[in-house]
C-alpha positions as CSV (number, residue, x, y, z in Angstrom):
1,M,-9.1,74.6,-66.3
2,I,-7.0,70.9,-64.8
3,T,-7.0,69.6,-61.0
4,G,-3.9,71.0,-59.9
5,E,-3.9,74.2,-61.8
6,K,-3.3,77.6,-60.8
7,V,-5.7,80.4,-61.5
8,R,-6.9,84.1,-59.9
9,L,-10.5,85.6,-59.7
10,K,-11.0,87.8,-62.9
11,T,-11.4,91.4,-61.2
12,A,-14.4,91.7,-62.7
13,S,-15.4,89.0,-61.1
14,P,-18.6,89.5,-58.1
15,F,-16.1,87.0,-56.1
16,A,-12.7,89.2,-56.3
17,R,-15.2,91.4,-54.8
18,R,-16.5,88.9,-52.0
19,L,-13.5,87.2,-50.5
20,N,-11.7,90.6,-50.9
21,L,-8.0,88.8,-51.9
22,P,-5.4,90.5,-53.1
23,N,-4.9,91.5,-56.6
24,G,-3.2,88.6,-58.6
25,A,-3.8,86.3,-55.7
26,E,-3.3,82.7,-56.6
27,G,-5.0,79.8,-56.2
28,A,-4.9,76.0,-56.9
29,V,-7.4,74.0,-58.6
30,L,-9.1,71.2,-56.3
31,C,-11.9,70.2,-58.3
32,R,-13.7,71.2,-62.1
33,Y,-17.1,69.3,-61.6
34,R,-20.4,70.2,-63.9
35,L,-24.2,70.6,-62.6
36,L,-26.4,68.5,-64.1
37,R,-29.1,70.9,-63.2
38,G,-29.8,74.2,-65.5
39,A,-27.3,75.6,-68.2
40,G,-25.5,72.4,-67.2
41,A,-22.3,75.3,-65.7
42,Q,-18.8,73.9,-64.8
43,R,-17.9,74.5,-61.3
44,L,-14.4,74.9,-59.2
45,D,-13.4,74.4,-56.3
46,V,-10.4,75.8,-55.5
47,Q,-7.7,76.2,-52.4
48,F,-6.2,79.7,-52.3
49,G,-3.8,79.0,-48.6
50,P,-4.4,77.0,-46.1
51,E,-7.2,77.4,-44.6
52,L,-9.1,79.8,-47.5
53,F,-11.2,77.5,-49.9
54,V,-13.7,78.1,-52.8
55,W,-16.5,75.6,-53.4
56,G,-18.3,75.8,-55.7
57,A,-17.7,78.9,-57.7
58,P,-18.8,79.5,-61.9
59,A,-15.6,78.4,-63.7
60,E,-16.0,81.7,-65.8
61,A,-14.9,83.9,-62.9
62,F,-11.3,82.1,-63.0
63,E,-8.7,83.1,-65.2
64,P,-5.6,80.4,-65.6
65,A,-2.6,82.4,-63.2
66,A,1.0,83.0,-65.5
67,S,3.2,80.2,-66.0
68,E,7.0,80.1,-63.7
69,K,8.2,79.4,-67.1
70,A,6.8,82.2,-69.4
71,S,7.9,84.8,-66.3
72,S,11.5,83.7,-66.9
């Protein structure tokens, strides 16, 4: 996933239940980084709206949102 890419939480993700977002809610990746400690897991910062940000969420909790071209 890259900065600016549209993503959504996987429905099986614990974050989806915790944030109580509607199914299919899309956000934009603000930043992607890798932790130096542990297994070097990738993390994402994602904005879901003007006041809802998810900081440091595991990248595997997200999936790319369907592109606009695919839906037209």
